[in-house]
N, C-alpha and C positions, 0 to 999 in steps of 0.2 A: 456460135456463141451469143450472136444477136437474138437469136429465136429462143434459146434456153434463158437468156437474160430477161426476154420479156414473158416468159411463162412464169418467172420467179416473181416478177413486179405485179403481174395481174393476179396470181393466187395471193399474195400479201393484200393487194389493195381490195380484193373480192371479200377476203376476211373481214377487214375493216368495215367495208360498208354494209356486210351483213350484221355486223355487230351493231352499228351506229345509225344506219340509214342514209349516210353520206360518207364522202371520202376517198371513193374509188378514183374519180377523176383528179382531186387534189395531188394524190400519191403517184396514181399511174400516168395521166396524161403527158406531164412534162417528160419522163423518162420514155413513154412509146413515141412520142414526138423525135426525141433523138435517136431512137432505132429507126422507125418506120418512116419519118418525114411528117410534116405537119397533116397533110390529108389523110395518110394511113393511121397516123397515131391518135388524132382526133377521132375519125371514123370508128377505130377500134375502141375506143375509149367510149363511144356512143353505144356501139354494140354490146360490150360487156356490162356496162353499167345499166343498160335496159334488161339484159338478162337476169342480172342480181336483183332488180327490182322486181321482176316477176317471180323470182324463186321467193323472196321476202313476202310479197304479197298473199303468196298461196297459204300462208300460214296465218298473216295478220290482217287481211283484207276488211275485217269487222271493225278496226280500229279507223278506217279512213273516214274523214268528215267531209263529205261530198260539198255542203255548203261553203266550206273554207276554202275548198280546193278549185271551185269553179274560176273564181275570178284570178287565181293564179296561172292556170292552165290557158285560159282564154288569153291573157296577156301575153302569154309565152308564146301561144301560137302566131300571134302578130309580129312578133319579133325574130323568130327562127328563120324567117326568108332573108332578112337583113344580115343577120349573122353568117348564115351559108354563102350569101352573095361577096360579104367582105372577105371571108375566107378563101373563096374562089379567084377573087380579084388581087390579092396581096402578093407580092414576091415572098419566096420563102423565108429569106432572112428577116423581113417586116413580121412575118407571122410568128417565127422564133421569138423575136422580140416582144411583140404582144402576148403570145400564151405565157412568156416568162414573166411579164408584169403583171397579167391577169392573177395567177397563179399566186405569185409573190404578194401581191397586194390583197387579195381575197384571204390568204393565209393570217397576215398581218391584223387584217380589219376582225376577222373571227376571234383570234387571240385576243384583242382588244375588247371583244363583248360590246359593239358600239350600239347605244340605246338612242332611240329619236322617235317622237311621237308620230313621225311621218311614217315610219316602218309598222304601224299598227293598223287595224281594222282594213276595210276594202281598199283604201288608198295604198296601204302599205303592201297589201297582197297583189294588187296591180302592179305597183313597182317592183316588187320582188319577182313577180312572174315575168314580167318584160325583160328584166336584167337577167335572169336565170336563162330566158329562151334565147336572147342575144348570145350570151356568153356560152351557152352549152354548142349552140351549133357551130360558133366561130371557134372556140378554144376547147370544147368538150366539158367546161367547169360551170355548170349551173347550180350546183349545191348551195355553195355558200350564201347567195342571195335568200334562198328559202331559209338556210340556218338563222341568218339574221332576222327574218321575219318572225319565225318562230320564237326566237329568244325575246323579242321586243312583245309579243304576245302573250309571253309567260308559259308557253307550252312545256308540258314535262316531257321527259324523255320517251315515256310510253305513247303519248300521244303523238310525238314528233316522227318516231319511226314509220309508222305504217304510211303516214302522210307524205313523209319524204319520198318513200319507195313509190308511192301513187305518183307523185309529180315527177320522179326520175324516170318512169316507165312512159308517160306521157311526152316527156319533152324530149327523150332520147327517139322514141318513135318518130315524133314529127321532124326531128333534125336528119334522122335516116331516111324519110320519106323524101324529104327536101335536097338532099346532097347525094342520096344513092350509098349503097353499101361499099365499103373501101375494098381495093383490089389487093388482096393477100394471098400468099401460095397456100396450097394444101395443108403443107406442114404447119405454117403459121395458124391457121384457122383451127387446125387440130389442138395445136398446143394451148391457144388460148380459150378454146371451149373446156378442155380439161382442166385448166387453171381456174378457169370460173368455178366450174362444178366442185373441184376439191377447195377452194378458198371460200366457197359458200359453205360446204360442209364443216371446216374447220371454225367459220364463224358462228354458226349454229352451235356447236359443241361448246364454244366459250362463253356463249350468250348468257350473260348473268354472273360470270365468274370473273371478268376482267373490271376493274374500278374505272368508271366513265373519265375521270380527271386525268390519270397517266396516258390512257388511251387517246385522248384529246390531245394532250401534250404532243405525244410521239406522231400522232397524224400530221398536225400542223407543223412540227418540224421537219419531218420529211418532206411535206409539200412545199415548204418555205426554200428548202435545200434544191428539190428539183426545179423549182422555178427560177432560183438564182443562178443555176447551173445553164438551163433553157435560154434564158436572158443573155448570158455570157456568151453562149454558143451564136447567138443571133445577131449580138453586136460584132462578134469576130467575123461572122459571114458576110456581114455588111461593110467591112474595112476594106 
């Protein structure tokens, strides 16, 4: 049952990320953590999100802005090791609480569309990249920081999609290099790979047909629900 539920969640989250450039970890990470534990759930989220970014970049790499992305990626490279160490050192209940809080807070912040001058230009890119690297390695959730940076810079959806996929590929590759690939069964890897492929195909087919606003609300609503559920489980485990 756990493996089947994992496949459904990965497929749905993969479709959303293929459509919007982000969203896989917000939707999937809390549920994967509940099914596989913090290390396995975050690790699989890193693997799947990175693979979806590769598939997206295969078609949209011309839209990547290297000059804009270099500060983001370099800043992330500095904080990924810290996030990995925090994840390795913390007890499982603490990790569940932390992941639940991060996902819930990120969902609310993105919902509110926070605007700040500090989130623009090179300083904003460095701050977003550093936060994205830390949170991606520790909790599998690096996308919201880049979303806030892009929103404050006034990027269009067309500009955001390939650049978010580029950052996702870079930061997930760094996270996996630092932490290693998660230990899953053959059946779990097979289901996850099939779900990523199927979800990416669905997202590609729906591209341009799903209005952005309802999709955004659905993603953030599911992410908030998953984050709160993970937070509750962590608090219960710590009692």
